[in-house]
Structure formats: structure tokens, C-alpha cells
DOMI-643468 format. One record per residue (C-alpha): chain; x, y, z; residue number from 1; residue in one letter. Coordinates in Angstrom, 1 decimal, decimal comma, padded with zeros to 4 digits. Example, Ala and Ser with C-alpha at 12.3 -4.5 7.8 and 13.67 -1.06 7.14 Angstrom:
2
SITE chaine      u      v      w num residu
SITE      A  012,3 -004,5  007,8   1      a
SITE      A  013,7 -001,1  007,1   2      s
This chain:
394
SITE chaine      u      v      w num residu
SITE      A  057,5  097,4  192,0   1      m
SITE      A  059,9  094,3  192,1   2      a
SITE      A  062,1  095,8  189,3   3      l
SITE      A  063,1  098,9  191,0   4      a
SITE      A  066,4  098,4  192,5   5      r
SITE      A  068,6  101,1  193,9   6      r
SITE      A  072,4  101,4  194,7   7      s
SITE      A  073,7  099,8  197,6   8      s
SITE      A  076,4  102,6  198,1   9      t
SITE      A  075,1  105,8  197,6  10      n
SITE      A  071,4  105,3  197,3  11      g
SITE      A  071,1  107,0  193,9  12      f
SITE      A  068,4  105,6  191,5  13      d
SITE      A  070,0  104,8  188,3  14      i
SITE      A  067,1  102,6  186,7  15      w
SITE      A  065,2  105,3  185,0  16      p
SITE      A  068,5  106,3  183,0  17      g
SITE      A  069,1  102,8  182,0  18      f
SITE      A  065,4  102,4  181,0  19      v
SITE      A  065,9  105,6  178,8  20      d
SITE      A  069,0  104,2  177,3  21      a
SITE      A  067,3  100,9  176,3  22      l
SITE      A  064,4  102,9  175,1  23      a
SITE      A  066,5  104,9  172,8  24      t
SITE      A  068,5  101,6  171,7  25      l
SITE      A  065,2  100,3  171,0  26      l
SITE      A  064,0  103,1  168,8  27      m
SITE      A  067,5  103,1  167,1  28      v
SITE      A  067,0  099,3  166,3  29      i
SITE      A  063,3  100,0  165,1  30      i
SITE      A  064,5  102,7  162,9  31      f
SITE      A  067,4  100,5  161,5  32      l
SITE      A  064,6  098,0  160,8  33      l
SITE      A  062,4  100,6  158,9  34      m
SITE      A  065,3  101,5  156,7  35      i
SITE      A  066,1  097,9  156,1  36      f
SITE      A  062,3  097,5  155,3  37      v
SITE      A  062,3  100,3  152,9  38      v
SITE      A  065,5  099,2  151,5  39      a
SITE      A  064,3  095,8  150,8  40      q
SITE      A  060,9  097,3  149,3  41      f
SITE      A  062,9  099,5  146,8  42      f
SITE      A  065,5  096,6  146,2  43      l
SITE      A  062,5  094,3  145,3  44      n
SITE      A  061,1  097,1  143,1  45      d
SITE      A  064,4  097,4  141,3  46      a
SITE      A  064,6  093,6  140,9  47      i
SITE      A  061,0  093,3  139,6  48      s
SITE      A  061,8  096,1  137,1  49      g
SITE      A  064,9  094,3  136,1  50      r
SITE      A  063,0  091,1  135,5  51      d
SITE      A  060,4  093,0  133,5  52      q
SITE      A  063,0  094,5  131,4  53      a
SITE      A  064,5  091,1  131,1  54      l
SITE      A  061,3  089,8  129,9  55      e
SITE      A  060,9  092,5  127,4  56      r
SITE      A  064,3  091,8  126,2  57      l
SITE      A  063,4  088,0  126,0  58      n
SITE      A  060,3  089,0  124,0  59      l
SITE      A  062,4  091,2  121,6  60      q
SITE      A  064,8  088,2  121,3  61      v
SITE      A  061,8  086,0  120,4  62      e
SITE      A  060,4  088,5  117,9  63      e
SITE      A  063,8  088,9  116,3  64      l
SITE      A  064,0  085,1  116,0  65      a
SITE      A  060,7  084,9  114,3  66      d
SITE      A  061,8  087,9  112,0  67      l
SITE      A  065,1  085,8  111,3  68      l
SITE      A  063,0  082,7  110,5  69      a
SITE      A  060,9  084,8  108,2  70      l
SITE      A  063,8  086,2  106,4  71      e
SITE      A  065,3  082,5  106,3  72      r
SITE      A  061,8  081,4  104,7  73      l
SITE      A  061,9  084,4  102,1  74      a
SITE      A  065,7  083,6  101,2  75      s
SITE      A  064,6  079,9  100,8  76      e
SITE      A  061,6  081,1  098,4  77      n
SITE      A  063,9  083,2  096,6  78      l
SITE      A  066,2  080,0  096,2  79      r
SITE      A  063,4  077,9  095,0  80      n
SITE      A  062,3  080,6  092,4  81      n
SITE      A  065,8  080,7  091,2  82      v
SITE      A  065,7  077,0  091,1  83      t
SITE      A  062,5  077,0  089,3  84      q
SITE      A  063,9  079,6  086,8  85      l
SITE      A  066,9  077,5  086,2  86      s
SITE      A  064,7  074,2  085,8  87      s
SITE      A  062,4  076,5  083,1  88      e
SITE      A  065,7  077,8  081,6  89      l
SITE      A  067,1  074,1  081,3  90      q
SITE      A  063,9  073,0  079,5  91      s
SITE      A  064,3  076,1  077,1  92      t
SITE      A  067,9  075,2  076,5  93      l
SITE      A  066,9  071,6  076,0  94      v
SITE      A  064,2  072,7  073,6  95      a
SITE      A  067,1  075,3  071,9  96      r
SITE      A  069,2  072,1  071,8  97      d
SITE      A  066,6  070,2  069,9  98      g
SITE      A  066,3  073,0  067,2  99      l
SITE      A  070,1  073,2  067,1 100      e
SITE      A  070,1  069,6  066,2 101      d
SITE      A  067,5  070,2  063,5 102      d
SITE      A  069,7  073,1  062,3 103      l
SITE      A  072,7  070,9  062,7 104      s
SITE      A  071,0  068,2  060,6 105      k
SITE      A  070,3  070,8  057,9 106      l
SITE      A  073,5  072,2  058,1 107      s
SITE      A  075,2  068,9  057,5 108      n
SITE      A  073,0  068,4  054,6 109      k
SITE      A  074,0  071,7  053,3 110      h
SITE      A  077,6  070,6  053,9 111      t
SITE      A  077,0  067,5  051,8 112      a
SITE      A  075,7  069,7  049,1 113      l
SITE      A  078,4  072,1  049,4 114      s
SITE      A  080,9  069,0  049,0 115      e
SITE      A  079,3  067,7  046,2 116      s
SITE      A  079,4  071,1  044,6 117      l
SITE      A  083,0  071,3  045,4 118      r
SITE      A  083,6  067,6  043,7 119      d
SITE      A  081,7  068,7  040,9 120      a
SITE      A  083,8  072,0  040,5 121      q
SITE      A  086,9  069,8  040,9 122      g
SITE      A  085,6  067,6  038,3 123      k
SITE      A  084,8  070,4  036,0 124      l
SITE      A  088,4  071,7  036,9 125      s
SITE      A  089,9  068,2  036,1 126      k
SITE      A  088,0  068,2  033,0 127      s
SITE      A  089,3  071,6  031,8 128      d
SITE      A  092,6  070,5  032,7 129      k
SITE      A  092,2  067,1  031,0 130      e
SITE      A  090,6  069,0  028,0 131      r
SITE      A  093,6  071,4  027,7 132      a
SITE      A  096,0  068,3  028,2 133      r
SITE      A  094,1  066,5  025,4 134      l
SITE      A  094,3  069,6  023,0 135      s
SITE      A  098,0  069,8  023,4 136      l
SITE      A  098,1  066,1  022,5 137      r
SITE      A  095,9  066,6  019,7 138      l
SITE      A  098,3  069,6  018,6 139      d
SITE      A  101,2  067,4  019,1 140      k
SITE      A  099,5  064,6  017,4 141      l
SITE      A  098,8  066,9  014,2 142      r
SITE      A  102,1  068,1  014,1 143      q
SITE      A  103,2  064,5  014,2 144      d
SITE      A  100,8  063,6  011,2 145      v
SITE      A  102,3  066,8  009,5 146      a
SITE      A  105,6  065,5  009,8 147      a
SITE      A  104,7  061,8  009,1 148      m
SITE      A  103,0  063,2  005,8 149      t
SITE      A  106,1  065,5  004,9 150      a
SITE      A  108,5  062,3  005,8 151      l
SITE      A  106,1  060,2  003,6 152      r
SITE      A  106,4  062,4  000,7 153      d
SITE      A  110,3  062,7  001,3 154      e
SITE      A  110,4  058,9  001,2 155      i
SITE      A  108,2  058,6 -001,8 156      a
SITE      A  110,7  061,2 -003,4 157      e
SITE      A  113,6  059,0 -002,2 158      d
SITE      A  111,7  055,9 -003,3 159      f
SITE      A  111,3  057,1 -006,8 160      a
SITE      A  114,6  058,3 -007,2 161      a
SITE      A  116,3  055,2 -005,8 162      a
SITE      A  113,8  052,9 -007,4 163      r
SITE      A  116,0  052,4 -010,2 164      t
SITE      A  119,2  052,2 -008,1 165      k
SITE      A  118,5  048,8 -006,5 166      h
SITE      A  115,9  046,3 -006,2 167      k
SITE      A  116,5  045,4 -002,5 168      a
SITE      A  116,6  049,2 -001,6 169      d
SITE      A  113,1  049,2 -003,6 170      s
SITE      A  111,7  046,6 -001,5 171      e
SITE      A  113,0  048,0  001,9 172      k
SITE      A  111,6  051,4  000,7 173      a
SITE      A  108,2  049,9  000,0 174      a
SITE      A  108,0  048,1  003,4 175      i
SITE      A  109,3  051,3  005,0 176      q
SITE      A  106,4  053,1  003,4 177      l
SITE      A  103,8  050,7  004,3 178      t
SITE      A  104,9  051,2  008,0 179      e
SITE      A  104,6  054,9  007,8 180      e
SITE      A  101,3  054,4  006,3 181      q
SITE      A  100,0  052,1  009,3 182      k
SITE      A  101,5  054,9  011,7 183      i
SITE      A  099,6  057,5  009,7 184      s
SITE      A  096,3  055,6  010,0 185      e
SITE      A  096,9  054,6  013,8 186      a
SITE      A  097,6  058,3  014,5 187      a
SITE      A  094,4  059,4  012,7 188      k
SITE      A  092,2  056,8  014,7 189      a
SITE      A  093,8  058,3  017,9 190      q
SITE      A  092,8  061,9  017,0 191      v
SITE      A  089,3  060,7  016,2 192      s
SITE      A  088,9  059,1  019,7 193      l
SITE      A  090,6  062,3  021,2 194      l
SITE      A  087,8  064,5  019,5 195      n
SITE      A  085,0  062,1  020,7 196      r
SITE      A  086,3  062,3  024,3 197      q
SITE      A  086,4  066,2  024,1 198      m
SITE      A  082,7  066,3  022,9 199      v
SITE      A  081,9  063,9  025,9 200      e
SITE      A  083,8  066,1  028,3 201      f
SITE      A  081,8  069,3  027,0 202      r
SITE      A  078,5  067,5  027,6 203      i
SITE      A  079,7  066,4  031,4 204      q
SITE      A  080,7  070,1  031,9 205      v
SITE      A  077,3  071,2  030,9 206      a
SITE      A  075,6  068,6  033,2 207      r
SITE      A  077,8  069,8  036,1 208      l
SITE      A  077,0  073,6  035,7 209      n
SITE      A  073,2  072,5  035,6 210      t
SITE      A  073,5  070,4  038,8 211      a
SITE      A  075,7  073,4  040,5 212      l
SITE      A  072,8  076,0  039,7 213      e
SITE      A  070,3  073,5  041,2 214      a
SITE      A  072,4  072,8  044,4 215      s
SITE      A  073,0  076,7  044,8 216      e
SITE      A  069,2  077,1  044,3 217      a
SITE      A  068,2  074,2  047,1 218      a
SITE      A  070,7  075,7  049,3 219      s
SITE      A  069,1  079,0  049,4 220      k
SITE      A  065,6  077,6  049,9 221      a
SITE      A  066,8  075,5  052,8 222      q
SITE      A  068,3  078,4  054,4 223      k
SITE      A  065,3  080,5  054,1 224      a
SITE      A  063,2  077,5  055,3 225      e
SITE      A  065,6  077,1  058,3 226      i
SITE      A  065,3  080,7  059,2 227      v
SITE      A  061,3  080,5  059,3 228      n
SITE      A  061,2  077,3  061,1 229      l
SITE      A  063,5  078,8  063,9 230      g
SITE      A  061,3  081,8  064,3 231      k
SITE      A  058,1  079,7  064,3 232      r
SITE      A  059,4  077,5  067,0 233      l
SITE      A  060,5  080,1  069,1 234      n
SITE      A  057,3  081,9  068,9 235      a
SITE      A  055,3  078,6  069,4 236      a
SITE      A  057,4  078,1  072,6 237      l
SITE      A  056,9  081,6  073,9 238      a
SITE      A  053,2  081,4  073,3 239      s
SITE      A  052,7  078,1  075,1 240      k
SITE      A  054,9  079,3  078,1 241      v
SITE      A  052,9  082,6  078,6 242      q
SITE      A  049,6  080,5  078,2 243      e
SITE      A  050,6  077,9  080,9 244      l
SITE      A  051,7  081,1  083,3 245      e
SITE      A  048,1  082,4  082,8 246      r
SITE      A  046,6  079,2  083,7 247      y
SITE      A  049,0  078,6  086,8 248      r
SITE      A  048,7  082,1  088,1 249      s
SITE      A  044,6  081,7  088,0 250      e
SITE      A  045,1  078,1  089,8 251      f
SITE      A  047,1  079,7  092,6 252      f
SITE      A  044,9  082,6  092,7 253      g
SITE      A  042,0  080,5  093,5 254      r
SITE      A  043,6  078,2  095,5 255      l
SITE      A  044,4  081,3  097,9 256      r
SITE      A  040,7  082,6  097,9 257      q
SITE      A  039,4  078,8  098,8 258      v
SITE      A  042,0  077,9  101,4 259      l
SITE      A  042,4  081,3  102,9 260      g
SITE      A  045,4  082,4  104,8 261      n
SITE      A  046,8  079,6  106,8 262      r
SITE      A  050,1  079,3  108,1 263      r
SITE      A  050,4  075,5  107,4 264      d
SITE      A  049,3  076,1  103,8 265      i
SITE      A  050,9  078,7  101,7 266      r
SITE      A  052,0  079,5  098,0 267      v
SITE      A  056,0  079,8  097,4 268      v
SITE      A  056,9  081,1  094,2 269      g
SITE      A  055,2  078,8  091,5 270      d
SITE      A  054,5  076,1  094,2 271      r
SITE      A  051,6  075,4  096,5 272      f
SITE      A  052,9  074,0  099,8 273      v
SITE      A  051,1  071,9  102,4 274      f
SITE      A  052,6  070,9  105,7 275      q
SITE      A  052,7  067,3  106,0 276      s
SITE      A  050,6  067,7  109,4 277      e
SITE      A  047,7  069,0  107,4 278      v
SITE      A  047,4  065,6  105,4 279      l
SITE      A  049,1  063,0  107,4 280      f
SITE      A  049,8  061,4  110,7 281      g
SITE      A  053,2  061,2  112,0 282      s
SITE      A  055,2  058,6  109,9 283      g
SITE      A  052,1  057,6  108,0 284      s
SITE      A  051,2  058,1  104,4 285      a
SITE      A  047,4  057,6  105,0 286      e
SITE      A  045,4  060,8  104,5 287      m
SITE      A  043,4  062,2  107,4 288      g
SITE      A  039,8  063,5  107,0 289      k
SITE      A  041,1  067,2  107,4 290      n
SITE      A  043,6  066,5  104,6 291      g
SITE      A  040,8  065,1  102,4 292      k
SITE      A  039,0  068,1  102,9 293      g
SITE      A  041,8  070,5  101,7 294      q
SITE      A  042,6  068,2  098,8 295      l
SITE      A  038,9  068,1  097,6 296      t
SITE      A  038,8  071,9  097,5 297      q
SITE      A  042,1  071,8  095,4 298      l
SITE      A  040,7  069,2  093,1 299      a
SITE      A  037,6  071,3  092,6 300      r
SITE      A  039,6  074,6  091,6 301      t
SITE      A  042,2  072,5  089,4 302      l
SITE      A  039,0  070,8  087,5 303      k
SITE      A  037,5  074,3  086,8 304      s
SITE      A  040,9  075,5  085,8 305      i
SITE      A  041,6  072,7  083,7 306      s
SITE      A  038,5  072,7  081,6 307      a
SITE      A  039,7  075,9  080,2 308      k
SITE      A  043,1  074,9  079,3 309      i
SITE      A  043,4  074,0  075,4 310      p
SITE      A  043,9  070,2  074,6 311      k
SITE      A  047,0  071,0  072,8 312      d
SITE      A  048,8  072,5  076,0 313      l
SITE      A  050,5  069,3  077,7 314      n
SITE      A  050,1  070,5  081,4 315      w
SITE      A  050,9  068,3  084,5 316      v
SITE      A  050,4  068,9  088,3 317      l
SITE      A  053,7  067,6  090,1 318      r
SITE      A  053,1  066,3  093,5 319      v
SITE      A  056,5  066,2  095,5 320      d
SITE      A  056,7  064,7  098,9 321      g
SITE      A  059,4  065,9  101,7 322      h
SITE      A  060,6  064,8  104,9 323      t
SITE      A  062,6  065,9  107,8 324      d
SITE      A  066,0  064,6  108,3 325      r
SITE      A  065,0  062,4  111,4 326      v
SITE      A  065,5  058,9  110,1 327      p
SITE      A  062,5  056,4  109,9 328      i
SITE      A  063,0  052,6  109,4 329      k
SITE      A  059,6  050,5  109,7 330      t
SITE      A  058,3  047,5  108,0 331      a
SITE      A  056,1  050,0  105,6 332      a
SITE      A  058,9  052,5  105,2 333      f
SITE      A  062,5  051,7  105,4 334      p
SITE      A  063,6  055,2  104,6 335      s
SITE      A  062,5  058,6  104,1 336      n
SITE      A  062,6  058,0  100,5 337      w
SITE      A  059,7  055,4  100,9 338      e
SITE      A  057,6  057,7  103,1 339      l
SITE      A  057,9  060,9  101,0 340      s
SITE      A  057,1  059,1  097,6 341      t
SITE      A  054,2  057,1  099,3 342      a
SITE      A  052,6  060,3  100,6 343      r
SITE      A  053,1  061,9  097,1 344      a
SITE      A  051,4  059,0  095,6 345      i
SITE      A  048,6  058,9  098,1 346      s
SITE      A  048,0  062,6  097,1 347      v
SITE      A  047,9  061,8  093,3 348      v
SITE      A  045,5  058,6  094,1 349      k
SITE      A  043,2  060,9  096,0 350      f
SITE      A  043,1  063,5  093,2 351      l
SITE      A  042,6  060,8  090,5 352      v
SITE      A  039,4  059,8  092,8 353      s
SITE      A  038,1  063,3  092,6 354      q
SITE      A  038,1  063,3  088,6 355      g
SITE      A  041,5  064,8  087,9 356      i
SITE      A  043,1  062,9  084,8 357      p
SITE      A  045,9  060,5  085,6 358      a
SITE      A  047,7  061,5  082,6 359      r
SITE      A  048,0  065,2  084,0 360      n
SITE      A  049,6  064,2  087,4 361      l
SITE      A  053,2  062,9  088,5 362      a
SITE      A  054,2  061,9  091,8 363      a
SITE      A  058,0  062,4  093,3 364      a
SITE      A  059,6  061,6  096,5 365      g
SITE      A  062,8  063,5  097,7 366      f
SITE      A  063,0  062,3  101,3 367      g
SITE      A  064,9  064,6  103,5 368      e
SITE      A  067,4  065,9  100,7 369      f
SITE      A  065,7  069,1  099,8 370      r
SITE      A  065,1  071,1  103,1 371      p
SITE      A  063,7  074,6  103,2 372      l
SITE      A  065,3  075,0  106,7 373      d
SITE      A  068,9  073,6  107,4 374      d
SITE      A  068,5  073,9  111,1 375      r
SITE      A  068,0  070,9  113,3 376      t
SITE      A  065,2  072,2  115,6 377      d
SITE      A  061,7  071,0  115,6 378      e
SITE      A  060,6  074,4  113,9 379      i
SITE      A  062,9  073,6  110,8 380      a
SITE      A  061,6  069,9  111,0 381      y
SITE      A  058,0  071,0  110,7 382      r
SITE      A  058,8  073,2  107,8 383      r
SITE      A  060,7  070,4  105,8 384      n
SITE      A  057,8  068,1  106,2 385      r
SITE      A  055,7  069,0  103,4 386      r
SITE      A  054,1  068,3  100,3 387      i
SITE      A  054,7  070,6  097,3 388      e
SITE      A  052,3  071,1  094,2 389      l
SITE      A  053,5  072,7  091,0 390      k
SITE      A  051,5  073,2  087,8 391      l
SITE      A  054,2  072,6  085,0 392      d
SITE      A  054,4  071,8  081,1 393      q
SITE      A  055,5  068,4  080,1 394      r
């Protein structure tokens, strides 16, 4: 062969050994390549296992995020329930304040009667004091009359004794006697006047006693009437609240059966919540076909329930519109206020067209200022874009 060469010095053939060395080196290289391929296979397997583990961890993180969202939703629902209970408590407090105002008016009337009574008692006390003072004055006048009578007798005796003494003294004594007689007649007239005043005072005291007794009887009757009125009002309020709660529970229960378990329509506390995408398009207050179908079912349920509600129970279905915090500024809707209000009014008008009385409907728009979720992602925005329905009492 052309490749077979021999040494030029000793003629010894080294080529087979060289070939063996090359073959051995080649086998070593092939063995190393096999080890590298096996290592690469196991490394790829390990990396694939880590990728799967990472994917499982991502799934678990997503599940935890969903659970966190549900917990936030539940927390928001609890806050809404607390808000509703606070509203109902505020309504109850307003009603109680009205009752307290009525009670205050009755108390003022009672206070006025008590003041009249005290005035009468004061007049009576004053009359007693005046009567005592007049009695003392009468006794004093009687004493003066007695003294004057004694003085008149003494003067008469002196006049008789001195009559013969002097003519001038006689005339002077006569003049003095006349003056004393005038004084005595004036004192008698004053005593007579005091007696008449005492009789009038006794009549006034009797009248005041009669008025006092009548006032006390009227005060007791008014207190009993106030207590009975408060009991009746509390019982009436409790009865109306319980009756409205029964119809509200029946209304929401039927809506759950009619609309089924949908993620975009749900009951939160005492409110029925529609996501805005169910009823309206983006940035629009015009109701879609699907939304009209949902509200038609709601109107049927509401009409069947309202037929059972007593006429004296002033109920109202409140429709509240809410948006997300993304601002809108168009010719039709300069802000989210207008958009939320227009959507609530659109729902109310459709319910009126379905036969729901307008006097039992109310529309309100809250814009972006009452969010269910305070986050700034798309999921939070979708939750906050909603229409809430609440059966309440006017």
C-alpha cells in the first residue's frame, strides 16, 4: 500500500503501532463524546424537570392570586354589607330622631304646663303671703280703730270736762273730734276693702288649685300617650323592615334561579351586581341585546314579587351606576359621572318599559368613586365597571 512506510535507518516498521495509537485515541474521543452526549441528555432532562417545576410554581402563584382576588372580593362584600347596615342604621336613627323630636315637643308642652303650674303655685304662695300681710294690716287697723275709739272717748271726756272752761277750747275740741271721726270712718272703709280683697284672693286660690289638679291629670295622660306612641312606632318600624327583608330575600332568590350561576352577574349582600359589559358597550350608555334579555328576566321577577308587596309598604328598586377610574371625555359624556348616571337611567327606562312603576325606581351615578377593587389592573377595572340593583324602602 502507498501508506505503508518504513524507517530509513533500521528498517523497523512503526506504522501499525501508530495506527493502534490513533485507534485508541479515536476510541477515547468517541467515549468522551458519548459521555458528553449522556451528560447533555441528563442535563436537558434536569432542565426540563426544572421548567416543569417552575411552570407548576407559576400555576400555584396564579391560583394564589385568584384566591387573593376572591378574598378581596369577599372583603369588599363584607365592607358593602357593613356600609348597607350603616345606611339602614342611619335610617333607623333618623326615624328615632323624628320620634325623639315628637317626644321633645310633648316634653316642651309638658314643660310649659309645669311652668304654668309653678307660676300658679307662685301666685298661690304670693296670694298666701299677701293674705298674711293683709291680715296683719287688718289686725293693725283694728288696733288703730280700737286706739282711735279709746282716744275718741278720752277726747269726749276731756271735751265734756273742759266745755265749761273755755269757748275757744270747746270749738277746738269739737274740730278735733270731727277730724277723729273722719279718720275712724276712713279706717272702717279700708277694713271693708281689705275684707273684700281677702274673699277675692280665696276665690283665686280655689281656681288655681283646680287648674293645678287638671294640669297634673293632663300631664299623666300625655306621658302614658307618649309611651304608647313610642311602642306602636317601634313595632310598626320593625314590622315594615321584616316585611321588606322577606320580599327582598324572595326577589334575590328568584333572580339567582332565573339568571343562574354566572361570573358576570352575582349577588353581593343585599345588592344584585351586573358587570357593565353584560349590558353596555365600552364607553356607551346604550343597552345591548344581551343586556335587554337579562333585564327582561329581572323585570318579570320583579313584577311577580311586587304584586305580592302590600300597597302601604313604600318600596323602591335603586339602580346605581359605577365606572372604573380610567377617565372619559367625550361630547356625550364629559366625565365618568355622566356615563355612570346615563347607564343607570338607561336601566331604569328599560324597566319602566317592561311595566315596572316609575315611582318604585330610582337611578344614581357614582362614577369611579366607589370601587370594589382599588388596584389599577384590568381585572380590577372590570370588577369596578358595574350596575348595582338594590331593593330598599323609601
